[in-house]
N, C-alpha and C positions, 0 to 999 in steps of 0.2 A: 157127386162123389169127389172127395178131397184128394188131390194128387199127392203122391208120396215120392220120396227120393231115397235111394240107397246111399247114405252118406259114407258108409264104410261097411265091410263085411259084417253081417249080423245086425246092422243098425239102419233100419228104415225109419224115416221121419216124415211127418206131414210137412208139406211145402209151405204151410203157414204154421209157424211155431207160436205158441202162446207164451208171451213174456211176462214174467212175474216181478219185474223190478219195481212196479208200483206198490207192491206190498210194503216195501220200505217207506214209501211216501205215506201210505195209510197208517203206518205205525210210528211216524216221526214225532208224535206227541208223547211217546213213551209207552203207549199201550201195545198190546200184542193180540193179534187176531186169534180167535178160537180155532185150533188146528183142525178139529173134526168138522166144524161148520164150514170152514174155508175149503177143506178137502172135498166136502160134498158139493160145493159150488164149482168144482172142477168137472163134475159128472156131465153137465150139458156139453162141454167142450169135447170130452172124449166120445160121447154118443154121437156128436156131429161129425166126427172124424178128425178133430184137431187134438190128437192124442199125445202130442209132443210139447213139453213145457221147458222153458229156459229160465234158469235161476242162477244164483251165485251165493257165495258164503256171506256176502254183505247185503243181500236183498232182504233184510229183516228176517222173518221166520219162514221164508219161502221154502227152503229145503225141508223144514219140519212139516209144513203143510202137505207138500207132495208125498213125504214119507207116510203121512197119515191117511193117504188115499186108499180106500179099500174097495176095489172093484176089478172086474175083468172085462177087457184086457187092462193090464197094468200100463200106465203111461210111460213114454220114453222121457227120461230125465236128463237134460243137458245142464250141467252146472259149471261153475267157474271157481278158480282159486286165484285170489288177488292178494298176494303177500305184500307186506310193507317193504319199502326199499331197504337194501342191505344184504348181508350174507345169508345164504340159504343152505341148511344142512339136511342130511337124511332124516333126522329126527323130526324136524319141523315139517318136512314134506309128508312124512308118514302120519304125523298128528293131524295135519290139515285134511288128508284123505280120509283118515279114520273118522274125523268129525263129520264129514259129508256122508260117509257110509252110515254112521249112527243116525244122523238126522233123516236121511232118506230111507232108513230101515231096509237096506239092501246089502248084498254080499259083494257087488261090483258096480262101479259107476259106469253108466253107458258112455258118457263123453265128459271128460274133464278139460275145460278150456282154461288156459293159463294166460295171465296178463303180466307184462313186465313194465315197470314205470319208466325205465330208461334202458338204453342199449350200451352206454359206456361202462356200466357195471356188469361184468360177465357172470355175476351170480345167477342170472336168469338161466344161463346155460347149465349150471349145476342143478337148478331146480328141474329143468326138463330131463336131465339125465336121471335124476332120482325118481321122477315120475315114471320114466320108462321102466325102471326096475320094478315099480309097482304094477305096471302093465304085465311084465313077465311073471309076477306073482299071481296075477288074476284079479287084483283089486280094482283095476281100471281096464275097461275094454278098449277105449280109444282116447287119444290126446288131440285137443284142438288148441288154437291160439285165439286171442281176442285183441283187437286194436293193434295189430301188427302191420307195419308198412310193407310195401312190396320188396324193398331192398333186404329187409331182415327176414321176411318170409322166404325169399329166394335163398338166403344164406342158410336157414334152417333146413330147407329141403335139399340143398346141395350138400349139406353136411350129413345127410342120411337120416335125419330125425323123422320119425314116422308120425308126422302131423297131418291130420285128415281134413281140417277145416280152419277157417279164420273168420271170426265174427267181427264185422266192421260196420260202421255207419254207412248207409247207402240209401239215397232217395233222389227225387227230382231236384232237390236243393244241393245235395252232396254227391258229386260225381267222382270223387277221388279214387274209388276202386277201379275205375276204367283205366287209370294211368299206369297200370303194371300188374295189379293183382289179378285182373281178369285173364291176362296173358299167361300168368303163372298157372292158373287153373287149367288152361289148355295144354300146358307143358308137363304138368305133374298131376298125380292122383290126389287132388285137393279141391275143395269147394268153398264158396263163401256163404256165410249166414248173414243176411242183411238186417240190421236193426235201424231204428230211427226212420223207417220207411214212410211213416205218416208225420214225421217231424213233431212229435208230441201232440198230434191231433190238428196241427195247423194246416196240413194238406187234406182238408175236408171241406164240405159244403158250408159248414158252420162259419168259416172265416172268409167266405167269398163276399166281396163288396161290403165289408163292414169296417168300421174305424179301427185303427191300431189300438190294442188293449193297453190300458194304463196299469192294470193290476193283473198278475198272473196267479193261477190257482195251484198249480202242481210243480214239482221239481222238473218234470219233463217239459212243461211249457217254459219254465225259466231257462232251461238248457237250450231248447231249440229256437227260442226267440233270439238267442245269440247267433245261431246259424243264419237266421233270417237277416239279422243286421249285417252279418259278415258278407252276405251275398248281394247286398244292395238295398236292404230295407223292405218296408211294408209294400211299397209300390212294386218291387220285383216279385214278391210273393203273389200279389194280385195278378200279375201277368201270367204266372204259371198256373194259378187257380183258374183263370178264365180259359186258358188253353185246355186244361184238364176238364173243365165243365163242357166245352164244346165236344171233346172226344167222348165224354160220359153220355152226353145227349144222344150221340149216334148209337151207343150200345144200350141205352136206357139203364145206366148204372150210376153209382155215386162217384164223386171226385176221389174219395178214399179208395174205391175199387180201382180206379185208373192209376192212382199213385202206387198201389200195391202191385198191380199187374205190370206196370212199367218196370219195376225192379225185378220181379219174378222172371221177366223175359230177357234180362241182361245176361250175357255170357258168364258162365262160372257160378251163377247163383243157384245154390241148392234149395234155399228156403229164405223166407223173410220172417221176422219176429215182430208180432203185433202185441202190444201190451194189453193186459187185462186188469181190471179192478174187480177181483173176485167178489161176487155177491153185491156189487154196487151197480155195475152196468155191463152189458154184453151186446155184441153186434154180430152174433153168429149167423143169422140169416143173411145179412149183408155180406159178411166175409165169404160165405159159401158161394156167392155169385161170382167170385174170382175165377172159379173153375167152369163157368158157363160162357165165357167169352175170351177172345184174344185180341190184342191190338194189331191193327193193320200197319203196313208200311207207312201209309198216309198219316195214321194216328201218331206213330213214332216221330215222323218228320215234324208234325205240328207241335208236339211236346218239346222236341229238341230245339225248335226255333225259339220257343219261349225260354227254355233253359239257357240258351246261348246269350240271352240278354242279361244274365246274372253275373256277378263277380264269382270267381272260383273260391271255394273254401281253401284257406292257406295250407300248404304242405301236402302230406300224404295221409293215408288212413291212420288214425290213432294219434296224430300230432296234436290234436286238441287236448290230450292228456300229458303232453310232453314239452310243449313250448307255447309261448304267447303267439296269438291270443288264445287263452284257455277257454274253449267253448264248453264250459261246464255250467251247472246250475248256479254256482257261486261266482263264476268268472275267474276262479283260480283253483289251486289244488288243496285249499285249506280244509275242505270236507273229506279229503282222501288221504293225505300224507302229512306228517309233521316236518319232514325235511329229507335230505339225501345225504347219508353218511359217505365218507370217502370210499371210492371203489377199491382202493388198494391201501396197504399199510404204509404209514408215513412215520419216519423217525428222524431225530436230529442227526446231522453229520458232524463228525469230530472237527472237520475243517470249517464248519459253519454252514448255515442253511439247512435244508431238509432233503431227505432222499425218499423216493417211492420204491417199494419192494412188492413185486407181484407174487413172490414165493416160489418161483421156478428154481429147479436145481442149477440152472445155468448161471443165475445171479451169484450164487455162492461159488460155483466152480470157476467161473471166469472173473469174479470180482467186480461186478458192475451193478448199477441200480437201474430200475425201469425208467426212472427220471430223477433229476436233481434240480432243486430250486435254490437260488441264492439271490436275495433281494427281489428285483423285478424279473429276473431271468430264469427261464425253465428250459432245461435240455432233456429231451426224451430220446432214449437209446433206440438203436435200430430194432424194429418191431416186426415180427412175423405173425401169421394167422394161427397162433398157438394158444390153446387154453388147456392147461394141464397136460395130459398126454395126447390130446386130440387136435387135429388140424381142422379149423373151422372154415367152411366154405368149399370143402372138397377140392376139386380141380377147377373150380370156377374162378376166373381171374378177378372179376368184379366183386364177388362175394368175399374172397380173401382180402382184397384191398379195403372194402368197407369195414370188415372186422378189425383190420389193423388200425384204421382210423378211429374206430370205437375204442380200442385199447389206448391209443394216444390220448383221446379225449378223456378217458377214465384216469389216466396218469395225471393229466393237467388238472382235472377236477379235484383230485386228491390233495393238491397243494394250492387250491384256491384260484386256479386259472381256468381258461375256457379255450375252446377251439378257435374262437374269434381272435385270441391273442397270438396265434401262431404267425411268425414272421418268415420262417424258412422251413421247407421240407426237402428231403432228398429221397428219391425213389430208386431202388436197386432192382433191376429186372433180371430174370433168369434168361429170357429169350427176347431179342430185340423185336420180334414179331408181336410181342404182347403189349407193346407200348400203348396202342389205341384203347383197348379195353380198360387197362389200368388207369390211363389218363382220364378216361370218361368217368370212372368212379372217383378219382381225385377231384375232378372238376365238379362233380355233384356235391361234394362235401365242402370244397374250398372255393367254389366259384364266386361267392360273395365276399370272400376274405382275401383271396389272391396273394398268398405269401410268395416270397422268392422261392424258386424251385429248381432243382437239378435232377435230371433223369439220366441214370447210369446203367449200362449193361454190365452187371457184376453179380453172378449167380449167388443167391443166399445158400448157406450151408444146409444140406438136407434136400433131397430131390422133391419132397412133397411141398416145399415152399416155393411159390412162384414169384413172390415179390416181398421186399422188405422196405420199410420206410422209417426214417428218423425225422425229428422235428425240433424246432427251437421256438420258444414263445417269449414275448416281452409283455409283462403286465402293464396296464395303464398307470400313469403316475397318480398318486392320491390327490 
């Protein structure tokens, strides 16, 4: 019997979700799978109890295939919207959701998972707000996130956004979700969906005690070989595989079973996503064995000892899509985006240089710019955790501080600068007792930059604002 999990009211999913990202790989030569035949290939999964499928707008014809499925029970369809960087308006959100509805041949999406390419452009918050409007209309049942780090997941939850899940990479090679996301799941009504659990198939018996491959067959292998290299290379993978094989021998299962069971038993994990090549290969009987055994304390200790010999994947969950090293199939973002437009409007100043405008009423009322650049110098105005008419981060000190720094980074990016160029910050507190939490967030973002800094107790205007920060940056000489 396949275990199930109530991800949200009215949405029960199988704890092993069938991932359809490999449809894009199967169609990368320009061909398209026959929807009816591929949908028929879903039937063995549904019959075996694996009735939940994960897809996205860019997974080739995956949504169309699931929409063509004709059977009872109907599968649970978890899809994603991954918009290009830049402004997001209501019309674009509605069009994206309607496209998914049409492809899936349904009146409402079970779960729409949203991906943002960066945090310094607040357009993603607009996208989430417009998605919530479509939840209210009944076109979407639930909203999830994908590849969102702990800081920004906390920010969304503290802002009252009804996000029920976060889909992130999680495996014996990638331990990043343990560093904050798991704790959030315990504090909020939110769960993790782990993908990459088998690391493109590398966490299996096939790769135990064999030579490092010179040629890779699939996009998944190209991607997860970069994860292997980042954690210490082929020798490190072999140490983990040997530990997993020893555990597997005790339970008379496969290494893949152990790798999957390991993630399923981590705190906060609702389900794992295991990829399928519909009509090409299936491992249903092996996957069903996941629910016939559990790892003991000794098993976990043996696996953790091997994992501890690896180097940690850099950053937090999702950073592989936001900063170097880009752990993608191509090793960069060239297969995903063409570039990043300015987060805010920029226009020339009459007195010289450029000014950044975020469009708030306060800029016109008080006569100031979000930021000003002249030559190598950039000055960013005092910034609060405001986006439109909304306070981001609720009453959480660290979330407000992180969003402020996101806004500062967006202002800098708009005039060709970076957070690394910041040479001074000034932090204004409402309450002196708040210094530690705010300083902790400032340190998380500026710890490697270490600008000059002044901390002042001077309450920002508006009781809802707990902190305000301004910044100065100096671009490197050409």
